[in-house]
C-alpha positions as CSV (number, residue, x, y, z in Angstrom):
1,M,-27.9,3.2,4.6
2,N,-24.4,4.1,3.4
3,R,-22.0,1.8,1.6
4,T,-19.9,1.1,4.7
5,Q,-22.9,0.2,6.8
6,K,-24.1,-2.2,4.0
7,Q,-20.7,-3.9,3.9
8,I,-20.6,-4.3,7.6
9,F,-24.2,-5.8,7.6
10,R,-23.3,-8.2,4.8
11,A,-20.1,-9.4,6.6
12,L,-21.9,-9.9,9.9
13,M,-24.8,-11.7,8.3
14,A,-22.3,-14.3,7.1
15,K,-20.5,-14.7,10.5
16,S,-19.4,-12.8,13.5
17,S,-16.1,-11.0,13.1
18,T,-13.4,-9.2,15.0
19,F,-12.8,-5.5,14.6
20,W,-9.8,-6.3,12.4
21,Q,-11.6,-8.8,10.2
22,L,-14.4,-6.3,9.6
23,I,-11.8,-3.8,8.3
24,R,-10.9,-6.2,5.5
25,E,-14.6,-6.6,4.5
26,Q,-15.3,-2.9,3.8
27,D,-13.7,-0.2,1.7
28,G,-14.3,3.0,3.6
29,H,-11.4,5.0,5.1
30,L,-10.7,4.2,8.8
31,A,-12.0,7.4,10.2
32,H,-15.4,6.8,8.5
33,F,-15.4,3.1,9.4
34,T,-14.9,3.8,13.2
35,R,-17.7,6.4,13.1
36,V,-20.1,4.0,11.4
37,L,-19.3,1.2,13.9
38,E,-19.9,3.5,16.8
39,E,-23.2,4.7,15.3
40,M,-24.4,1.1,14.7
41,M,-23.5,0.2,18.2
42,A,-25.4,3.2,19.6
43,Q,-28.5,2.3,17.5
44,G,-28.5,-1.2,18.9
45,L,-27.7,-2.8,15.5
46,I,-24.5,-4.6,16.6
47,R,-23.0,-5.8,19.8
48,C,-19.5,-6.8,20.9
49,E,-18.8,-9.8,23.0
50,D,-15.5,-11.6,23.7
51,N,-13.7,-9.5,21.1
52,Y,-16.2,-10.5,18.4
53,I,-18.9,-8.2,16.8
54,Y,-22.4,-9.6,16.1
55,L,-25.6,-8.4,14.6
56,T,-28.4,-8.0,17.1
57,D,-31.9,-9.1,16.4
58,K,-32.7,-5.5,15.5
59,G,-29.7,-5.5,13.2
60,K,-30.8,-8.7,11.5
61,K,-34.3,-7.2,11.0
62,V,-32.8,-4.1,9.4
63,A,-30.6,-6.1,7.1
64,D,-33.6,-8.2,5.9
65,E,-35.7,-5.1,5.3
66,Q,-32.9,-3.7,3.2
67,G,-32.8,-6.8,1.1
68,L,-29.2,-7.7,1.9
69,F,-27.6,-11.1,1.6
70,P,-24.8,-12.6,3.6
71,L,-21.4,-11.9,2.1
72,Q,-20.3,-14.6,-0.3
73,P,-16.5,-15.3,-0.7
74,L,-15.7,-14.7,-4.4
75,T,-12.0,-13.9,-4.4
76,C,-10.0,-16.2,-6.6
77,P,-8.6,-18.9,-4.3
78,T,-5.5,-19.4,-6.5
79,C,-4.2,-15.9,-7.0
80,A,-5.9,-14.3,-3.9
81,G,-7.2,-11.5,-6.1
82,K,-3.7,-10.4,-7.3
83,T,-4.5,-11.5,-10.9
84,V,-1.1,-13.3,-11.2
85,T,0.2,-16.6,-9.8
86,L,3.9,-17.0,-9.0
87,Q,4.9,-19.9,-11.3
88,G,8.2,-20.9,-12.8
89,R,10.9,-18.3,-12.4
90,F,8.7,-16.2,-10.1
91,F,8.1,-19.1,-7.7
92,Q,11.9,-19.5,-7.5
93,V,12.3,-15.8,-6.8
94,L,9.7,-16.0,-4.1
95,E,11.4,-18.8,-2.3
96,E,14.8,-17.1,-2.4
97,F,13.4,-13.7,-1.5
98,K,11.7,-15.1,1.6
99,D,15.1,-16.1,3.1
100,I,16.6,-12.6,2.3
101,A,13.6,-10.7,3.7
102,R,14.0,-12.4,7.1
103,Q,17.3,-10.7,7.5
104,R,16.2,-7.1,6.8
105,P,16.1,-4.4,9.6
106,P,12.8,-4.1,11.5
107,A,10.2,-1.5,10.4
108,I,10.3,1.7,12.3
109,A,7.6,4.4,12.6
110,E,10.0,7.3,12.1
111,F,9.8,6.7,8.3
112,D,6.2,5.4,8.3
113,Q,7.5,1.9,7.5
114,G,5.3,-1.2,7.3
115,Y,6.4,-4.1,5.2
116,V,4.2,-5.9,2.7
117,D,4.3,-9.6,2.9
118,T,6.8,-11.4,0.6
119,M,4.1,-12.7,-1.7
120,S,2.9,-9.1,-2.4
121,T,6.5,-7.9,-3.1
122,V,7.2,-10.6,-5.7
123,A,3.7,-10.3,-7.1
124,R,4.5,-6.6,-7.8
125,V,7.4,-7.7,-9.9
126,A,5.3,-10.4,-11.7
127,I,2.8,-7.7,-12.6
128,M,5.6,-5.5,-14.0
129,Y,6.8,-8.4,-16.0
130,E,3.4,-9.2,-17.3
131,R,2.8,-5.6,-18.4
132,G,6.2,-5.4,-20.2
133,D,7.8,-3.0,-17.7
134,L,10.6,-5.3,-16.4
135,E,12.8,-7.0,-19.1
136,N,15.7,-4.9,-20.3
137,Q,14.2,-1.8,-18.5
138,D,15.8,0.8,-16.2
139,I,13.9,0.7,-13.0
140,F,13.7,3.6,-10.4
141,L,12.6,3.0,-6.8
142,L,12.0,5.8,-4.4
143,G,12.0,4.2,-1.0
144,D,12.4,0.4,-0.7
145,D,11.6,-0.9,2.8
146,D,9.8,-3.8,1.0
147,L,13.1,-4.7,-0.8
148,T,11.3,-4.8,-4.2
149,S,14.7,-3.9,-5.8
150,I,16.1,-7.2,-4.6
151,A,13.1,-9.2,-5.9
152,I,13.7,-7.5,-9.3
153,A,17.4,-8.3,-9.2
154,L,16.6,-12.0,-8.4
155,T,14.7,-12.3,-11.7
156,G,17.8,-11.2,-13.7
157,M,15.6,-9.3,-16.1
158,A,16.1,-5.6,-15.5
159,R,18.9,-3.7,-17.1
160,R,19.4,-1.2,-14.3
161,I,17.9,-0.8,-10.8
162,T,18.4,2.4,-8.8
163,V,17.1,2.8,-5.3
164,L,16.9,6.1,-3.4
165,E,16.2,5.5,0.3
166,V,16.3,7.7,3.4
167,D,16.9,4.9,6.0
168,D,20.6,4.2,6.4
169,R,19.9,0.7,7.6
170,L,18.2,-0.2,4.4
171,V,20.8,1.5,2.2
172,E,23.5,-0.6,3.9
173,F,21.5,-3.8,3.7
174,I,20.7,-3.4,0.0
175,D,24.2,-2.3,-0.9
176,A,25.8,-5.2,1.0
177,L,23.6,-7.8,-0.6
178,A,24.2,-6.4,-4.1
179,R,27.9,-6.6,-3.5
180,Q,27.6,-10.1,-2.1
181,R,25.6,-11.3,-5.1
182,G,27.6,-9.5,-7.7
183,W,24.6,-7.5,-8.9
184,T,26.4,-4.6,-10.7
185,N,23.1,-3.4,-12.1
186,L,21.7,-2.6,-8.6
187,S,22.7,0.6,-6.9
188,V,21.4,2.4,-3.8
189,Q,22.0,5.8,-2.3
190,K,20.7,7.8,0.6
191,Y,18.1,10.4,-0.4
192,D,15.5,12.5,1.3
193,V,12.5,13.0,-0.9
194,R,12.3,16.6,0.3
195,Q,15.5,17.3,-1.6
196,P,15.6,17.9,-5.4
197,L,16.0,14.8,-7.5
198,P,19.7,14.6,-8.5
199,R,20.1,15.9,-12.1
200,E,22.0,12.8,-13.3
201,L,18.9,10.7,-12.5
202,Q,16.4,12.8,-14.3
203,G,14.9,11.4,-17.6
204,Q,16.9,8.2,-17.3
205,Y,14.4,5.5,-16.4
206,D,11.6,3.5,-18.0
207,T,9.7,2.4,-15.0
208,F,9.3,3.7,-11.4
209,L,7.9,2.0,-8.3
210,I,6.9,3.6,-5.0
211,D,4.8,2.9,-1.9
212,P,4.3,6.5,-1.0
213,V,2.9,8.3,2.1
214,E,-0.7,9.1,1.6
215,T,-1.0,12.8,2.7
216,L,-1.8,14.9,-0.4
217,P,1.4,17.0,-0.1
218,G,3.4,13.8,0.5
219,I,2.1,11.7,-2.4
220,S,2.4,14.7,-4.7
221,L,6.0,15.1,-3.7
222,F,6.8,11.4,-4.2
223,L,5.0,11.3,-7.6
224,S,6.8,14.5,-8.7
225,R,10.2,13.1,-8.0
226,C,9.4,9.8,-9.7
227,V,7.8,11.4,-12.8
228,L,11.0,13.5,-13.2
229,S,13.0,10.3,-13.4
230,L,11.2,8.9,-16.5
231,R,12.2,9.1,-20.1
232,G,8.9,10.1,-21.7
233,K,5.8,8.7,-23.5
234,G,5.2,5.0,-22.8
235,S,7.1,5.1,-19.5
236,A,5.3,3.5,-16.6
237,G,4.9,3.9,-12.9
238,Y,3.6,1.7,-10.1
239,F,2.4,2.7,-6.6
240,G,0.2,1.5,-3.8
241,L,-2.7,3.5,-2.4
242,T,-5.0,2.4,0.4
243,H,-8.7,3.2,1.0
244,L,-8.0,2.9,4.7
245,E,-6.1,6.2,5.0
246,A,-7.3,7.8,1.8
247,S,-10.9,8.8,1.3
248,R,-12.5,8.9,-2.1
249,D,-12.1,12.7,-2.0
250,K,-8.4,12.1,-1.6
251,W,-8.4,9.6,-4.4
252,Y,-10.1,12.2,-6.6
253,A,-7.4,14.7,-5.9
254,I,-4.6,12.1,-6.5
255,Q,-6.2,10.9,-9.8
256,K,-6.5,14.5,-10.9
257,L,-2.8,15.1,-10.2
258,I,-1.9,12.0,-12.2
259,L,-3.8,13.3,-15.2
260,E,-2.2,16.7,-14.9
261,M,1.2,15.0,-14.9
262,N,0.3,13.5,-18.4
263,F,-0.4,10.0,-17.2
264,V,-3.3,7.7,-17.4
265,I,-4.2,4.9,-15.0
266,T,-4.2,1.6,-16.8
267,D,-4.7,-0.8,-13.9
268,I,-6.0,-0.7,-10.3
269,I,-5.9,-4.1,-8.5
270,H,-8.0,-4.0,-5.3
271,D,-6.4,-5.0,-2.0
272,F,-3.3,-6.3,-3.9
273,Q,-0.8,-5.6,-1.1
274,E,-1.1,-7.1,2.4
275,Y,1.0,-5.5,5.1
276,E,2.6,-7.4,8.0
277,L,2.2,-4.6,10.6
278,E,3.1,-5.2,14.3
279,R,0.2,-6.7,16.2
280,E,0.6,-6.5,20.0
281,G,2.6,-3.2,19.6
282,F,-0.1,-1.7,17.4
283,V,-2.7,-1.7,20.2
284,T,-0.4,-0.3,22.8
285,K,0.8,2.8,20.9
286,N,-0.9,6.1,20.2
287,Y,-2.4,5.2,16.8
288,P,-5.6,7.2,16.1
289,L,-7.4,4.0,15.0
290,V,-7.0,2.4,18.4
291,N,-7.9,5.6,20.2
292,Q,-11.0,6.2,18.1
293,A,-12.3,2.6,18.1
294,F,-15.2,1.9,20.5
295,G,-13.9,0.1,23.6
296,R,-10.3,-1.2,23.2
297,P,-9.8,-3.4,20.2
298,P,-8.0,-6.7,20.8
299,V,-4.7,-7.6,19.4
300,P,-5.1,-8.0,15.6
301,D,-5.7,-11.6,14.6
302,I,-5.0,-11.1,10.8
303,N,-3.0,-8.9,8.5
304,W,-5.7,-6.3,8.3
305,Y,-3.9,-3.4,6.4
306,T,-4.1,-3.6,2.6
307,S,-3.5,-1.3,-0.3
308,N,-4.5,-1.2,-4.0
309,F,-1.8,-1.4,-6.7
310,F,-1.9,1.2,-9.4
311,R,-0.2,1.2,-12.8
312,L,0.3,4.5,-14.7
313,E,1.5,5.1,-18.2
314,A,2.8,8.4,-19.7
315,V,0.8,9.5,-22.7
316,G,3.3,12.3,-23.5
317,K,6.2,14.0,-21.9
318,P,5.7,13.8,-18.1
319,R,4.8,17.1,-16.6
320,V,6.0,17.9,-13.1
321,P,3.8,20.4,-11.2
322,E,5.5,23.2,-9.3
323,N,6.2,22.1,-5.8
324,G,4.4,24.3,-3.2
325,K,5.4,24.1,0.4
326,I,7.6,21.0,1.0
327,P,6.2,19.2,4.0
328,V,8.6,18.8,6.9
329,G,8.6,16.5,9.9
330,R,5.5,14.4,10.6
331,E,3.3,16.5,8.3
332,L,4.9,14.6,5.5
333,Y,3.3,11.4,6.8
334,F,0.3,12.4,8.9
335,D,-3.1,14.1,8.2
336,D,-6.7,13.7,9.5
337,E,-7.2,10.4,7.6
338,A,-3.9,8.8,8.8
339,Y,-5.5,6.5,11.4
340,A,-2.8,3.8,11.1
341,T,0.1,6.3,11.2
342,L,1.7,7.7,14.4
343,P,1.2,11.5,14.8
């Protein structure tokens, strides 16, 4: 019995679940998850009825024979596993940020956009504060569809905030808000990650934050640009990485790249970020996850897509690997594990 099977068994021993709820209870990548579900269905271990998945009598017997117990809820009910609670100043930032976030342009698939919920965005900033990477720091953001730069500006703690963003709509939105609020320390410019990082931005920042694409060429490109922006030893970086579209083999390659860049991983917070992806639209478009699922999955009933939050710290002068072929078009965003990304 593999790990994903065990996690599915445990979840269904506790209660029946929808396809989307089961995704939240396992940590395999989506391509593997869909294969395992199909195999379990073929073996008569699970059944699907009225959009819910149940263990069959045969499945219950196998689970008992394997010594499994029903899944027990153990995530902290106060912080929801994020390790921080938004109190004091950060609670005020969250309330103000919610109003701003409602006004942003809708996410579009062209740039692989999918916004995290407002709690996750402000919790990112709280983690940066807790780890000493916010106050009087120069912050660099490569891509900012989640508007983390605005949440940072609302704290009043950062010295300088620079955003590079490919989407004209977001560039205009962030720039207009900064002008309206009088935030002279927040600037934004249009930039395509496939272009060299402007020389005037290199070696000028203390902290970077990205939510990168998860193809190996793509994340290597994003990290390379961000690493080049940092000052040196002690500088920090933050990024999100899923297990849903990144297998453990891909994690290994990414972590190896991080070490080669002269960074260590100081923190990984599991399922830290929750994404508010479209629901009805997701099941009507050509997403590989929907096409590969057995039957036709129902409209998602929860925010099922999550990612883990990484903190990196430079142990010496950051090293930027030589860029090989720069990915173009959809190959920047899409590979065989990109089951929640449009081809």
